C-alpha positions as CSV (number, residue, x, y, z in Angstrom):
1,M,123.0,106.0,71.4
2,G,120.3,108.4,73.1
3,P,121.2,110.1,76.9
4,V,119.4,108.0,78.9
5,T,121.0,104.9,77.0
6,T,124.6,106.8,77.7
7,R,123.6,107.4,81.5
8,L,122.0,103.4,82.2
9,R,126.0,102.1,80.3
10,S,127.6,104.6,82.5
11,L,125.7,103.5,85.2
12,V,126.4,99.6,84.7
13,S,129.5,100.6,83.6
14,T,130.9,102.4,86.8
15,G,129.1,99.3,88.9
16,S,125.7,101.8,90.0
17,L,123.7,98.3,89.5
18,M,120.5,100.3,92.1
19,A,120.7,103.3,90.0
20,A,121.1,101.6,86.7
21,A,117.5,99.5,88.4
22,A,116.1,102.9,88.9
23,S,116.9,104.6,86.6
24,I,115.4,101.6,84.1
25,A,112.1,101.5,86.5
26,L,111.5,105.6,86.7
27,A,112.1,104.5,82.4
28,V,109.6,102.5,82.2
29,A,106.6,104.4,83.9
30,C,107.6,107.3,82.0
31,L,106.7,105.2,79.2
32,V,103.7,103.5,80.7
33,L,102.6,107.1,82.0
34,T,103.4,109.5,78.4
35,V,103.6,107.0,75.4
36,P,100.6,106.9,73.4
37,G,99.3,103.2,72.8
38,A,102.2,102.2,75.1
39,Q,99.8,103.4,78.3
40,A,96.8,102.1,80.0
41,K,94.8,103.2,82.6
42,A,93.7,100.6,85.1
43,G,89.7,100.1,84.6
44,D,88.0,98.9,87.5
45,D,89.2,95.9,88.1
46,D,92.9,97.3,88.6
47,R,91.9,99.7,91.1
48,A,90.0,97.6,93.5
49,M,93.4,95.6,94.0
50,F,95.9,98.6,94.2
51,Q,93.0,100.3,96.6
52,A,93.1,96.8,98.6
53,L,96.7,96.7,97.8
54,Y,97.5,100.2,99.1
55,Q,94.6,99.6,102.4
56,R,96.6,95.8,103.4
57,W,99.4,98.0,103.9
58,T,98.8,101.0,105.8
59,D,96.3,98.5,108.4
60,A,99.6,96.3,109.3
61,F,101.9,99.8,109.1
62,N,98.5,101.4,112.3
63,R,99.4,97.9,113.7
64,K,103.1,98.3,113.6
65,D,103.0,94.4,111.7
66,L,106.6,95.2,110.5
67,A,106.9,91.8,108.1
68,G,102.9,92.9,106.7
69,S,105.0,96.6,106.3
70,C,107.9,95.7,104.4
71,A,105.3,93.5,102.3
72,L,104.4,95.8,99.6
73,F,108.1,96.3,99.2
74,S,111.0,95.0,96.2
75,P,113.9,92.8,98.2
76,N,115.5,95.3,95.0
77,L,113.6,98.6,96.0
78,V,114.8,101.8,95.6
79,A,113.0,104.5,96.6
80,D,113.7,108.6,96.5
81,Y,112.5,110.8,98.9
82,R,113.3,114.7,98.2
83,G,116.1,115.7,100.6
84,V,117.1,112.3,102.5
85,P,119.9,109.5,100.9
86,R,118.4,107.4,98.3
87,K,116.7,104.3,100.1
88,N,116.5,100.7,99.7
89,Y,114.9,97.9,101.2
90,A,116.9,97.4,104.9
91,T,117.4,101.8,105.0
92,I,113.2,101.4,105.1
93,K,113.2,98.1,107.4
94,G,114.9,99.3,109.6
95,G,113.6,103.0,109.4
96,F,109.8,100.8,110.1
97,E,111.6,99.3,113.4
98,K,112.9,101.9,114.8
99,T,109.4,104.2,114.4
100,F,107.6,101.2,115.4
101,A,109.8,101.3,118.7
102,R,109.0,104.5,119.4
103,F,106.9,104.5,122.7
104,N,106.5,108.1,123.4
105,S,104.3,108.4,119.7
106,N,101.9,106.9,117.6
107,C,101.6,106.8,113.3
108,K,99.2,106.6,111.3
109,Y,98.7,106.7,108.2
110,S,95.5,107.0,105.6
111,F,96.7,107.7,101.5
112,K,94.7,108.2,98.3
113,L,94.7,107.0,95.3
114,H,94.9,109.3,92.3
115,E,96.0,107.7,88.8
116,I,97.1,103.8,88.1
117,Y,98.5,102.5,84.9
118,R,99.2,99.0,84.3
119,S,100.8,97.6,81.6
120,G,101.6,93.9,82.1
121,N,103.7,93.5,84.7
122,L,104.2,97.1,85.4
123,A,102.4,99.3,87.2
124,A,102.4,102.8,87.8
125,V,100.8,104.6,90.9
126,R,100.4,108.4,92.2
127,V,99.4,108.6,95.7
128,T,99.1,110.9,98.2
129,W,99.8,109.9,101.1
130,Y,98.7,111.5,105.2
131,L,101.6,110.4,108.4
132,T,99.5,111.7,111.4
133,V,101.8,111.6,114.3
134,T,100.1,111.7,118.2
135,E,102.2,112.6,121.5
136,R,101.3,110.0,123.9
137,G,99.7,111.7,126.9
138,K,99.3,115.0,124.8
139,P,95.0,115.5,123.2
140,A,96.1,118.5,121.5
141,S,99.6,117.0,119.3
142,S,98.0,115.7,116.6
143,V,100.4,116.6,113.6
144,T,99.3,115.7,110.2
145,T,101.6,115.6,106.9
146,Q,101.0,115.0,103.5
147,D,103.2,114.0,100.8
148,E,103.0,113.3,96.8
149,G,104.2,109.1,95.6
150,L,104.4,108.1,92.0
151,D,105.2,103.7,92.7
152,V,106.7,101.8,90.5
153,L,104.9,98.6,91.1
154,E,106.1,95.1,89.5
155,K,103.7,91.4,90.1
156,G,105.8,88.9,90.4
157,R,105.9,85.7,89.5
158,D,104.1,84.9,92.5
159,G,101.3,87.1,92.0
160,R,101.8,89.6,93.9
161,W,102.2,93.4,93.8
162,Q,105.4,94.6,95.4
163,I,107.2,98.8,94.7
164,V,110.9,98.4,92.7
165,N,110.8,102.4,92.6
166,F,109.1,105.2,94.4
167,L,109.6,109.0,93.8
168,G,108.3,111.3,96.5
169,Y,108.0,114.4,98.4
170,E,106.0,116.1,101.8
171,R,103.7,119.1,100.2
172,P,104.8,122.3,101.7
């Protein structure tokens, strides 16, 4: 039994099903990204589709559309961002609710897609997110942060792509 199998069995046996799911998703992403023959770098059609998917999310977030912002994320989401506790769908949704309720600031996202790998109903997308926060009434108060991310998406039976796992960190 290899180290990955041992770790997954340990997680499942201790009741850490979410951690096991996260490990499985990351293992699949690693395979898609690193095993010769297993990967299929996205073609122009896939790139355009993922560009549109991420643009829809960005537009929804920038409009403070809660349902549209949550639509990209699977109900089974496992999310890791350096320096904060692991998140899931409920905590991501709660974060959006708090952000959208702020009256004294305006948050706007933009993004740049880098590599996209797809194999069947799974995809791994490396993305850079740019978040600009402007305090209302203070024209020179804009601050922009840059986050790097790796998203693992799964295509559901309904044909929709949703993020099931992501890793992210702020670029210094």
